[in-house]
Structure formats: C-alpha cells, structure tokens
C-alpha positions as CSV (number, residue, x, y, z in Angstrom):
1,M,197.1,-28.3,-38.1
2,V,196.7,-24.6,-37.6
3,Q,194.5,-23.1,-34.9
4,A,193.5,-19.5,-34.3
5,Y,191.3,-17.3,-32.1
6,I,188.8,-15.2,-34.1
7,L,187.7,-12.1,-32.2
8,I,184.4,-10.8,-33.5
9,Q,182.4,-7.6,-33.1
10,T,178.7,-7.9,-33.8
11,E,175.7,-5.6,-34.2
12,V,174.1,-4.7,-30.9
13,G,172.2,-7.5,-29.4
14,K,173.4,-10.1,-31.9
15,A,176.3,-11.7,-30.0
16,S,174.5,-14.8,-28.7
17,A,172.9,-15.6,-32.0
18,V,176.2,-15.1,-33.8
19,A,178.0,-17.4,-31.4
20,E,175.4,-20.1,-31.8
21,L,175.5,-20.0,-35.6
22,I,179.3,-20.0,-35.7
23,A,179.5,-23.0,-33.3
24,E,177.9,-25.1,-36.0
25,I,180.5,-24.4,-38.7
26,P,182.9,-27.3,-39.3
27,G,186.4,-26.4,-38.1
28,V,185.1,-24.3,-35.2
29,I,186.2,-25.8,-31.9
30,Q,184.4,-23.3,-29.6
31,A,182.4,-20.1,-29.9
32,E,181.5,-18.0,-26.8
33,D,179.8,-14.7,-26.4
34,V,181.8,-12.4,-24.1
35,T,181.9,-8.9,-22.8
36,G,184.5,-6.3,-23.6
37,P,185.8,-4.8,-26.9
38,Y,184.8,-8.0,-28.7
39,D,181.4,-9.7,-28.5
40,V,182.3,-13.3,-29.6
41,I,185.5,-15.2,-29.3
42,V,186.0,-18.3,-31.5
43,R,188.6,-21.0,-31.5
44,A,189.0,-22.6,-34.9
45,Q,191.3,-25.1,-36.6
46,A,192.2,-26.0,-40.2
47,D,194.8,-28.1,-42.0
48,T,196.7,-25.1,-43.4
49,V,196.8,-21.3,-43.1
50,D,195.1,-21.1,-46.4
51,D,192.3,-23.3,-45.3
52,L,192.0,-21.2,-42.1
53,G,191.7,-18.1,-44.2
54,R,189.0,-19.7,-46.3
55,L,187.1,-20.7,-43.2
56,V,187.2,-17.2,-41.9
57,V,186.3,-15.4,-45.1
58,A,183.9,-17.9,-46.7
59,K,182.1,-19.2,-43.6
60,V,182.6,-17.1,-40.4
61,Q,182.4,-13.6,-42.0
62,Q,179.2,-14.6,-43.8
63,V,177.2,-15.0,-40.6
64,D,174.6,-12.3,-40.3
65,G,175.2,-9.7,-37.6
66,I,179.0,-9.6,-37.7
67,T,180.6,-6.2,-38.2
68,R,184.3,-7.0,-37.9
69,T,186.7,-9.9,-37.2
70,L,190.3,-10.2,-36.1
71,T,192.1,-13.5,-36.6
72,C,194.9,-14.4,-34.2
73,P,196.8,-17.6,-35.2
74,V,198.1,-19.7,-32.3
75,V,201.9,-20.0,-32.3
76,H,204.0,-22.5,-30.3
77,L,207.3,-20.8,-29.3
C-alpha cells in the first residue's frame, strides 16, 4: 500500500467545494481545506505507485477548480 499527501492550489473561493468533491473519490482517506500556500491537503492511498499516479491524474486533477497539485508520497525510514 502506497500513501501520499496531495497539496492542491485552487481557484479563489473554490477550496471548500474542491475538498468536498475530492473526499468522495475512492482511495482518498481525507481531504481538508487549509490556509497557506496550498488550499486543500489530501491524504490518499493506492495499491501501487502507478495506481496512485492514476488516482491523481485521472480523478483528483479532473475536479473543477483545481489549478495545481503536488503529490508527496509517504516514506517509512
């Protein structure tokens, strides 16, 4: 199982709606709107890195109102 944080920038005023829509996507553990340089932070999981990439590109990035994403995989050192 691979987990990652996805940091999302949205159009002005869209953070709450984006977080609500993303929270419904299978594989998303949590989606919160936040303040700071990013507007939404998502924790997601998938079986493989490739599946995680497909989740981000095919599902998360397709949500209306998103302008940029940054995916940060969780590592266990």
